[in-house]
C-alpha positions as CSV (number, residue, x, y, z in Angstrom):
1,X,19.3,6.2,29.2
2,X,16.3,7.8,26.8
3,X,18.0,8.2,23.4
4,X,17.6,11.2,22.0
5,X,17.4,12.9,18.1
6,X,16.9,16.5,17.3
7,X,15.5,17.1,13.6
8,X,16.4,21.2,13.2
9,X,14.7,23.3,10.8
10,X,12.2,21.0,9.4
11,X,9.6,21.9,7.0
12,X,7.1,19.8,8.0
13,X,3.7,18.5,6.0
14,X,1.3,17.6,8.2
15,X,-2.6,18.0,8.6
16,X,-3.4,20.0,6.1
17,X,-0.3,22.9,6.7
18,X,3.1,23.7,6.0
19,X,5.7,25.2,8.2
20,X,9.1,25.4,9.3
21,X,9.9,23.5,13.1
22,X,12.3,21.4,15.3
23,X,11.2,18.0,16.2
24,X,12.4,16.4,19.4
25,X,11.9,12.5,19.5
26,X,12.9,10.4,22.6
27,X,13.1,6.6,22.5
28,X,10.5,5.8,20.0
29,X,7.9,8.9,20.5
30,X,8.3,12.3,18.9
31,X,7.7,14.3,22.5
32,X,8.0,18.3,21.3
33,X,7.5,20.1,18.3
34,X,8.4,23.4,18.4
35,X,9.9,26.3,16.4
36,X,13.0,26.5,18.3
37,X,14.2,23.5,20.0
38,X,17.7,22.8,22.2
39,X,18.9,20.3,24.1
40,X,22.5,19.8,24.4
41,X,22.0,15.5,25.1
42,X,20.7,15.5,21.9
43,X,21.9,13.7,18.1
44,X,21.4,16.4,15.8
45,X,20.1,16.5,12.2
46,X,19.2,19.3,10.8
47,X,16.9,19.4,8.2
48,X,17.7,22.9,6.4
49,X,16.0,23.0,2.9
50,X,13.9,19.6,3.0
51,X,10.8,18.6,3.9
52,X,9.4,16.3,7.1
53,X,6.7,14.4,6.4
54,X,4.9,11.5,8.8
55,X,6.3,8.2,8.0
56,X,4.0,6.6,4.6
57,X,0.9,3.6,6.0
58,X,1.0,1.5,3.0
59,X,-2.4,-1.0,3.5
60,X,-1.8,-3.3,1.0
61,X,1.5,-5.4,0.4
62,X,2.7,-8.9,-0.6
63,X,6.0,-9.5,0.8
64,X,5.7,-13.1,-0.5
65,X,6.6,-14.9,3.2
66,X,5.8,-18.0,3.9
67,X,6.7,-19.7,0.8
68,X,7.3,-17.6,-2.2
69,X,10.9,-16.6,-0.3
70,X,12.4,-16.8,-4.1
71,X,10.3,-13.7,-5.0
72,X,10.5,-11.6,-1.7
73,X,10.6,-11.8,2.1
74,X,9.4,-9.5,5.1
75,X,13.4,-9.0,5.8
76,X,13.9,-8.3,2.1
77,X,10.7,-6.3,1.4
78,X,10.4,-3.7,4.2
79,X,13.7,-3.1,4.5
80,X,13.1,-1.9,0.6
81,X,10.2,0.1,2.5
82,X,12.0,2.2,4.4
83,X,13.9,3.6,1.9
84,X,11.2,4.3,-0.1
85,X,9.8,6.3,3.2
86,X,6.8,4.2,4.4
87,X,7.4,2.7,7.6
88,X,4.1,0.7,7.8
89,X,2.6,-2.3,6.3
90,X,0.1,-4.2,6.3
91,X,0.2,-7.4,4.4
92,X,-1.2,-9.9,2.3
93,X,-3.5,-13.9,3.0
94,X,-2.2,-15.1,-0.1
95,X,1.4,-17.0,1.1
96,X,1.7,-20.2,1.6
97,X,0.3,-21.3,3.9
98,X,-2.9,-19.1,3.1
99,X,-3.0,-16.4,6.4
100,X,-6.6,-18.2,6.7
101,X,-6.8,-19.2,10.7
102,X,-5.9,-17.2,13.7
103,X,-2.7,-20.0,14.1
104,X,-1.7,-18.7,11.3
105,X,-1.8,-15.6,11.5
106,X,0.6,-15.1,14.4
107,X,2.6,-17.1,13.3
108,X,3.5,-14.2,10.5
109,X,3.4,-12.3,13.3
110,X,6.1,-13.9,14.7
111,X,8.0,-14.1,11.9
112,X,7.7,-10.2,11.6
113,X,9.1,-9.7,14.9
114,X,12.1,-11.0,14.4
115,X,12.9,-9.8,10.5
116,X,11.1,-6.9,10.1
117,X,12.3,-3.2,9.2
118,X,9.2,-1.3,9.1
119,X,6.2,-1.9,11.9
120,X,3.6,-4.2,10.5
121,X,0.6,-5.7,10.5
122,X,-1.2,-8.4,8.7
123,X,-5.4,-8.8,6.9
124,X,-6.6,-12.1,7.6
125,X,-7.7,-14.1,4.6
126,X,-11.4,-15.3,4.1
127,X,-12.7,-18.0,2.3
128,X,-15.8,-20.3,1.4
129,X,-15.3,-22.0,4.7
130,X,-13.6,-20.4,7.5
131,X,-16.0,-18.2,8.7
132,X,-16.1,-19.9,12.0
133,X,-12.0,-18.9,12.6
134,X,-13.5,-15.3,11.5
135,X,-15.7,-14.9,14.4
136,X,-12.7,-15.8,16.4
137,X,-11.0,-13.4,15.5
138,X,-10.2,-10.3,17.8
139,X,-11.4,-7.1,16.2
140,X,-8.0,-5.3,17.6
141,X,-6.0,-8.3,16.3
142,X,-4.3,-7.2,13.0
143,X,-5.6,-4.7,10.3
144,X,-8.8,-6.8,9.1
145,X,-10.6,-9.1,6.8
146,X,-9.2,-9.7,3.2
147,X,-11.7,-10.9,0.4
148,X,-10.7,-12.1,-2.8
149,X,-13.9,-11.4,-5.1
150,X,-12.1,-11.6,-8.0
151,X,-9.4,-14.7,-8.8
152,X,-5.5,-13.5,-8.4
153,X,-2.6,-14.7,-6.8
154,X,-2.5,-17.7,-4.3
155,X,-6.0,-18.7,-6.0
156,X,-8.1,-17.0,-2.7
157,X,-11.3,-16.6,-4.8
158,X,-14.6,-16.5,-2.4
159,X,-17.5,-16.9,-4.9
160,X,-19.8,-18.7,-2.2
161,X,-22.3,-15.6,-2.1
162,X,-24.0,-16.8,0.7
163,X,-20.8,-16.8,2.8
164,X,-20.2,-13.8,1.9
165,X,-22.9,-11.9,2.9
166,X,-22.1,-14.0,6.6
167,X,-18.9,-12.8,6.4
168,X,-20.0,-9.2,5.9
169,X,-22.5,-9.6,8.8
170,X,-20.4,-10.9,11.1
171,X,-17.3,-9.3,11.5
172,X,-16.6,-5.4,12.8
173,X,-13.0,-5.6,10.9
174,X,-12.5,-3.5,8.1
175,X,-13.5,-5.8,4.9
176,X,-10.8,-5.0,2.0
177,X,-11.6,-6.7,-1.3
178,X,-10.3,-7.2,-4.6
179,X,-13.4,-6.4,-7.2
180,X,-13.2,-8.3,-10.4
181,X,-15.9,-10.5,-11.9
182,X,-15.1,-13.7,-12.4
183,X,-16.7,-15.3,-14.9
184,X,-16.6,-11.8,-17.6
185,X,-12.8,-12.6,-17.0
186,X,-13.3,-16.8,-18.1
187,X,-14.9,-15.2,-21.0
188,X,-13.0,-13.0,-22.2
189,X,-10.1,-15.5,-21.9
190,X,-11.5,-18.1,-23.4
191,X,-12.0,-15.4,-26.6
192,X,-8.9,-14.4,-26.5
193,X,-7.2,-18.2,-26.2
194,X,-8.9,-19.2,-28.8
195,X,-7.6,-16.8,-31.4
196,X,-3.9,-16.4,-29.6
197,X,-3.4,-19.5,-27.5
198,X,-1.5,-19.0,-24.7
199,X,1.0,-16.7,-25.8
200,X,-1.6,-13.5,-25.8
201,X,-0.4,-9.8,-26.6
202,X,0.0,-8.6,-22.6
203,X,-1.9,-5.1,-24.6
204,X,-4.9,-7.1,-24.1
205,X,-5.1,-7.6,-20.4
206,X,-7.2,-4.5,-19.8
207,X,-9.7,-6.4,-22.2
208,X,-9.4,-9.5,-20.4
209,X,-9.5,-8.4,-17.4
210,X,-12.0,-5.4,-18.0
211,X,-13.4,-2.4,-16.5
212,X,-16.5,-4.4,-16.9
213,X,-15.5,-7.0,-14.8
214,X,-14.1,-4.7,-12.0
215,X,-17.5,-2.7,-12.2
216,X,-19.9,-5.9,-12.0
217,X,-18.0,-6.6,-8.8
218,X,-17.0,-4.2,-6.9
219,X,-20.5,-2.4,-7.3
220,X,-22.7,-5.5,-6.6
221,X,-20.4,-6.1,-3.9
222,X,-20.6,-2.1,-2.2
223,X,-24.9,-3.0,-2.9
224,X,-24.2,-5.9,-0.1
225,X,-21.9,-3.9,2.3
226,X,-24.9,-1.4,2.6
227,X,-27.2,-3.9,2.4
228,X,-26.0,-5.3,6.1
229,X,-24.2,-2.4,7.6
230,X,-20.6,-3.7,6.8
231,X,-17.4,-1.4,7.3
232,X,-16.2,-2.0,3.4
233,X,-12.8,-0.7,1.9
234,X,-12.5,-1.5,-2.2
235,X,-8.8,-2.2,-2.5
236,X,-6.4,-0.8,-6.1
237,X,-9.8,0.7,-8.3
238,X,-8.9,0.7,-11.8
239,X,-11.5,2.2,-12.9
240,X,-12.9,5.3,-14.3
241,X,-16.1,4.4,-13.9
242,X,-16.1,2.7,-10.8
243,X,-15.5,6.1,-9.0
244,X,-18.8,7.0,-9.3
245,X,-19.9,4.0,-6.5
246,X,-18.1,6.3,-3.7
247,X,-18.8,9.4,-1.4
248,X,-17.3,12.9,-1.2
249,X,-19.6,14.5,0.7
250,X,-19.1,13.3,4.2
251,X,-15.2,13.4,6.7
252,X,-13.6,10.0,6.0
253,X,-14.6,8.9,9.7
254,X,-17.9,8.9,9.3
255,X,-17.9,6.4,6.1
256,X,-18.4,3.4,5.7
257,X,-17.4,2.2,2.3
258,X,-13.8,3.1,1.2
259,X,-11.6,3.3,-2.1
260,X,-7.9,2.9,-3.1
261,X,-6.1,3.8,-5.3
262,X,-2.4,1.9,-6.1
263,X,0.5,4.0,-7.8
264,X,0.6,1.8,-10.9
265,X,-2.8,2.7,-11.6
266,X,-2.2,6.3,-11.6
267,X,1.5,6.4,-13.1
268,X,0.9,4.2,-16.1
269,X,-2.1,3.2,-18.8
270,X,-2.7,0.6,-21.6
271,X,-0.7,2.5,-23.7
272,X,3.3,1.5,-22.1
273,X,1.8,-2.4,-22.7
274,X,4.2,-1.7,-25.8
275,X,7.3,-0.8,-23.9
276,X,6.7,-2.5,-20.5
277,X,5.0,-6.1,-21.4
278,X,3.8,-8.2,-18.8
279,X,6.2,-6.0,-16.3
280,X,3.3,-3.6,-16.0
281,X,0.8,-6.5,-15.4
282,X,-1.1,-6.0,-13.0
283,X,-4.5,-7.3,-11.6
284,X,-7.3,-5.8,-11.4
285,X,-5.0,-4.4,-15.4
286,X,-3.5,-1.0,-16.7
287,X,-6.3,0.5,-18.1
288,X,-6.7,3.2,-20.0
289,X,-5.3,7.1,-20.1
290,X,-8.9,8.2,-19.4
291,X,-9.6,5.8,-17.0
292,X,-6.4,7.0,-15.2
293,X,-7.3,10.4,-15.4
294,X,-10.3,9.7,-13.4
295,X,-8.4,7.8,-10.9
296,X,-6.8,10.8,-10.5
297,X,-9.5,13.6,-10.4
298,X,-11.7,11.3,-7.7
299,X,-8.5,11.4,-5.3
300,X,-8.4,15.0,-5.6
301,X,-12.2,15.1,-5.0
302,X,-11.7,12.6,-2.0
303,X,-14.3,10.3,-3.6
304,X,-10.4,7.8,-2.6
305,X,-9.7,8.1,0.2
306,X,-5.6,6.0,0.1
307,X,-2.5,5.9,-2.0
308,X,-1.2,2.4,-1.9
309,X,1.2,0.2,-3.8
310,X,-0.3,-3.8,-3.6
311,X,3.5,-4.5,-4.6
312,X,3.5,-8.2,-5.4
313,X,7.4,-9.2,-6.6
314,X,8.0,-11.7,-9.0
315,X,10.8,-12.6,-10.8
316,X,12.3,-11.4,-14.0
317,X,12.1,-14.9,-14.9
318,X,8.8,-15.6,-14.0
319,X,7.2,-12.4,-15.8
320,X,9.4,-13.0,-18.9
321,X,6.3,-15.9,-19.7
322,X,3.8,-16.2,-22.1
323,X,0.7,-14.0,-21.2
324,X,-1.3,-16.8,-19.5
325,X,2.1,-18.1,-17.7
326,X,3.4,-14.7,-16.2
327,X,2.2,-13.0,-12.9
328,X,0.3,-9.9,-12.1
329,X,1.9,-7.5,-9.7
330,X,5.3,-6.0,-9.4
331,X,7.4,-4.4,-6.9
332,X,6.2,-0.8,-5.8
333,X,7.7,-0.1,-2.2
334,X,10.6,2.0,-2.5
335,X,9.5,4.1,-5.7
336,X,5.9,4.7,-5.0
337,X,6.8,7.9,-2.5
338,X,9.2,9.2,-5.4
339,X,6.6,8.8,-8.1
340,X,4.2,10.6,-6.1
341,X,6.6,13.6,-5.5
342,X,7.2,13.3,-9.2
343,X,3.4,14.2,-10.0
344,X,3.6,17.2,-7.2
345,X,6.0,18.5,-8.8
346,X,3.9,18.1,-12.2
347,X,1.6,20.2,-10.6
348,X,-1.3,17.0,-10.1
349,X,-1.9,16.4,-6.4
350,X,-0.4,19.2,-3.4
351,X,2.2,17.8,-0.8
352,X,-0.6,18.1,1.6
353,X,-3.0,16.1,-0.1
354,X,-0.3,13.5,-0.9
355,X,0.5,13.2,3.0
356,X,-3.3,12.7,3.8
357,X,-3.8,9.8,1.1
358,X,-0.6,8.1,2.0
359,X,0.1,9.0,5.9
360,X,-3.6,10.2,7.9
361,X,-5.9,8.2,6.2
362,X,-4.8,5.1,6.5
363,X,-4.1,5.5,10.2
364,X,-7.4,7.0,10.4
365,X,-9.3,4.6,7.8
366,X,-7.2,1.3,10.1
367,X,-8.1,2.8,13.0
368,X,-4.2,3.0,13.9
369,X,-3.2,3.6,17.2
370,X,-1.1,6.6,17.5
371,X,1.1,6.7,13.7
372,X,0.8,8.7,10.6
373,X,0.8,11.6,12.0
374,X,2.9,14.0,13.2
375,X,2.2,15.0,16.6
376,X,3.4,15.3,20.3
377,X,2.9,11.7,22.0
378,X,2.8,10.0,18.7
379,X,5.6,7.2,17.4
380,X,8.5,9.2,15.7
381,X,7.6,7.1,12.1
382,X,9.2,10.3,10.0
383,X,10.2,10.5,6.7
384,X,12.8,13.2,5.2
385,X,12.7,14.3,1.9
386,X,14.8,15.9,0.0
387,X,12.8,17.8,-3.2
388,X,15.3,18.6,-5.9
389,X,18.0,15.7,-5.6
390,X,17.6,13.9,-9.0
391,X,18.2,10.7,-9.0
392,X,17.7,7.3,-11.5
393,X,16.4,4.4,-10.8
394,X,19.1,1.3,-11.6
395,X,20.0,-2.4,-10.9
396,X,22.5,-0.7,-8.7
397,X,20.1,1.2,-6.3
398,X,16.7,-1.1,-6.2
399,X,16.2,-2.9,-3.0
400,X,14.3,-5.1,-3.7
401,X,15.2,-9.3,-3.3
402,X,13.3,-9.4,-7.3
403,X,16.5,-7.2,-8.7
404,X,13.5,-5.0,-10.9
405,X,12.0,-2.2,-10.7
406,X,9.0,-1.7,-13.4
407,X,10.2,2.4,-12.7
408,X,13.9,1.1,-13.9
409,X,15.6,4.1,-16.2
410,X,12.8,6.6,-14.1
411,X,14.5,9.7,-13.1
412,X,13.0,11.1,-10.2
413,X,13.4,14.7,-8.7
414,X,12.8,13.7,-5.1
415,X,14.8,11.4,-2.7
416,X,14.3,10.1,0.4
417,X,17.4,11.0,2.3
418,X,15.9,10.1,6.2
419,X,14.2,7.4,7.8
420,X,12.3,6.9,11.2
421,X,11.0,4.3,12.4
422,X,9.7,4.6,15.9
423,X,12.8,7.2,16.4
424,X,15.5,4.5,15.1
425,X,17.3,5.8,11.7
426,X,16.3,3.2,10.0
427,X,17.4,4.7,6.7
428,X,20.2,7.7,6.3
429,X,21.8,9.0,2.5
430,X,21.8,5.4,1.1
431,X,22.3,3.0,3.8
432,X,20.7,1.0,6.1
433,X,20.7,0.4,9.5
434,X,21.3,-3.2,10.7
435,X,19.6,-2.8,13.7
436,X,15.4,-2.7,13.8
437,X,13.5,-1.4,15.7
438,X,9.9,-2.0,13.7
439,X,6.5,-2.7,15.8
440,X,3.1,-4.5,15.7
441,X,0.5,-1.8,14.8
442,X,-1.9,-1.5,17.5
443,X,-5.9,-0.4,17.0
444,X,-7.8,2.0,18.5
445,X,-11.3,-0.2,18.0
446,X,-13.7,-0.1,20.7
């Protein structure tokens, strides 16, 4: 027998509109959107006073499974994601073992099928020596290809320029990249190690992993993408200077080169290292307030297409090490949407633009089938938010396995109250469903 849920009196934010409507869900699909729906067989949820958004799609997370599960795993981190209104994630290949063969990719899919609370796909890692595997990968098999053009957690640096060009020429999938120039970083690090040893003050992180290092790598990769015609997506922009590498004069669907910005680069600046220390040590580094301002400008004028998290949990013990031993990355999926809604309250971004960057555009960019929008016939990935129910991040309500957040003690004005994953109420008023209804993503790539 079909399971039916009727969401009444919702204020829907979708496709650049805000309007009141009811939404009827049957099993895993949205079957009707109308101003007044009656259905005596449906479970009714009164959404009066709340907004209804499409489920957030996060195109960049590190859930640490397999091989690094003391930090997090697919079950724990996808559960935290659902608490934050993220219904779909794309996980990165720098696990142990790395996701650099089709066999290891399918093993990850099998693991997610058993444990994930959110919809899932994975990026396939490119290396200096797995071009033949990339050639064999079906274009609809997963989210796309990931290249580390600068080293980060997992030692997956791809630095053979001939190989990089061959990868660009031999796949039709989206190639997403971490762009930082390795030689620049090594030179900078050597200078600071000579002065401080391993205990370099973390405030120098953005000078070691500098704006120059980012721009050198991203500009070079973009030039190669233009030369080869590759479909190229730059992950986690962190500098103002890089934003001028991207276009806003054509629709996203026509762009061959796209960009993403992450929550931490929109929220923090180098002034926060004094209080947050290595807890906000990321690669690429959080940089200046001016960089942050320019990232916001580029996001709002559509040079930057997507907001993501780069969720990357580590234990507090690991993060407490001296600079050279403290890993880069931090947990963000539970707090990404509340953080961006805080910027809405501050008048920085509209609800419509927020939904465009966190829901619609990831679906368009990766050509995801029937997700990212509130439409009849689409999967019922939906999030109800109370815009005016303040709450404080604390150890008691953090869902990450690592047990901490860079937003600890932050007060957010908006709260996620309900999250639906394929029509299943996965999260309601602070409580998780014990059941899972997540699906492997499918794609519309001709």
